[in-house]
One Martini backbone bead per residue (centre of mass of N, CA, C, O) as a GRO file, in nm:
protein
   74
    1MET     BB    1  -1.936   0.980  -2.152
    2ASP     BB    2  -1.626   1.012  -2.178
    3ALA     BB    3  -1.609   1.278  -2.021
    4LEU     BB    4  -1.693   1.155  -1.747
    5ASN     BB    5  -1.467   0.943  -1.723
    6GLY     BB    6  -1.225   1.155  -1.752
    7ALA     BB    7  -1.283   1.345  -1.507
    8GLY     BB    8  -1.184   1.130  -1.272
    9LEU     BB    9  -0.878   1.077  -1.336
   10GLY     BB   10  -0.728   1.305  -1.193
   11ALA     BB   11  -0.810   1.240  -0.900
   12ARG     BB   12  -0.721   0.945  -0.899
   13ARG     BB   13  -0.431   0.993  -0.971
   14ASN     BB   14  -0.358   1.156  -0.719
   15GLU     BB   15  -0.428   0.931  -0.520
   16ASP     BB   16  -0.223   0.724  -0.625
   17ILE     BB   17   0.028   0.895  -0.582
   18ALA     BB   18  -0.015   0.941  -0.278
   19LEU     BB   19  -0.004   0.641  -0.203
   20ASP     BB   20   0.283   0.589  -0.304
   21LEU     BB   21   0.414   0.803  -0.123
   22LEU     BB   22   0.325   0.681   0.142
   23LYS     BB   23   0.470   0.411   0.113
   24PHE     BB   24   0.753   0.528   0.092
   25VAL     BB   25   0.766   0.695   0.354
   26ALA     BB   26   0.683   0.472   0.553
   27ALA     BB   27   0.917   0.277   0.483
   28THR     BB   28   1.155   0.474   0.533
   29ALA     BB   29   1.048   0.588   0.833
   30GLY     BB   30   0.853   0.377   0.991
   31VAL     BB   31   0.560   0.433   0.960
   32GLY     BB   32   0.335   0.222   1.139
   33LYS     BB   33   0.545   0.075   1.303
   34PRO     BB   34   0.649  -0.113   1.530
   35ALA     BB   35   0.853  -0.137   1.773
   36ALA     BB   36   1.140  -0.274   1.838
   37PRO     BB   37   1.271  -0.488   2.029
   38SER     BB   38   1.461  -0.427   2.332
   39THR     BB   39   1.713  -0.395   2.536
   40GLY     BB   40   1.641  -0.249   2.816
   41PHE     BB   41   1.565   0.067   2.797
   42THR     BB   42   1.269   0.258   2.739
   43GLY     BB   43   1.118   0.560   2.663
   44THR     BB   44   0.858   0.425   2.531
   45ALA     BB   45   0.573   0.316   2.458
   46GLY     BB   46   0.387   0.157   2.261
   47THR     BB   47   0.194   0.187   1.999
   48LYS     BB   48  -0.113   0.198   1.886
   49PRO     BB   49  -0.304   0.113   1.622
   50ASP     BB   50  -0.468   0.384   1.612
   51GLU     BB   51  -0.210   0.559   1.589
   52HIS     BB   52  -0.114   0.447   1.321
   53VAL     BB   53  -0.359   0.529   1.157
   54THR     BB   54  -0.341   0.830   1.211
   55GLN     BB   55  -0.062   0.871   1.086
   56LEU     BB   56  -0.135   0.767   0.800
   57LEU     BB   57  -0.366   0.968   0.740
   58GLU     BB   58  -0.198   1.225   0.771
   59LEU     BB   59   0.011   1.149   0.555
   60TYR     BB   60  -0.186   1.127   0.319
   61GLY     BB   61  -0.283   1.419   0.326
   62ARG     BB   62  -0.002   1.539   0.270
   63CYS     BB   63   0.046   1.392   0.001
   64LEU     BB   64  -0.199   1.503  -0.151
   65LYS     BB   65  -0.121   1.801  -0.128
   66ALA     BB   66   0.149   1.772  -0.277
   67VAL     BB   67   0.032   1.668  -0.546
   68GLU     BB   68  -0.173   1.922  -0.577
   69GLY     BB   69   0.006   2.186  -0.471
   70GLU     BB   70  -0.034   2.224  -0.182
   71GLU     BB   71   0.008   2.367   0.117
   72ALA     BB   72   0.143   2.236   0.395
   73THR     BB   73  -0.019   2.238   0.705
   74LYS     BB   74  -0.004   2.209   1.075
   0.00000   0.00000   0.00000
């Protein structure tokens, strides 16, 4: 029974590390945050919430691949 419980720890651990990496990268790069309002002209319209989710999910996938040692391809 202990062997079965320990078997899933490696995968869960990688997922936790990838999630922490995602949080760090997203906070540092401002991924998933709406653009701050500014005066004057703006180049693009604000992104929609579903686009934010898509960006975060793609970033999580890349983080998980990096943690697992796989080469991230685009």
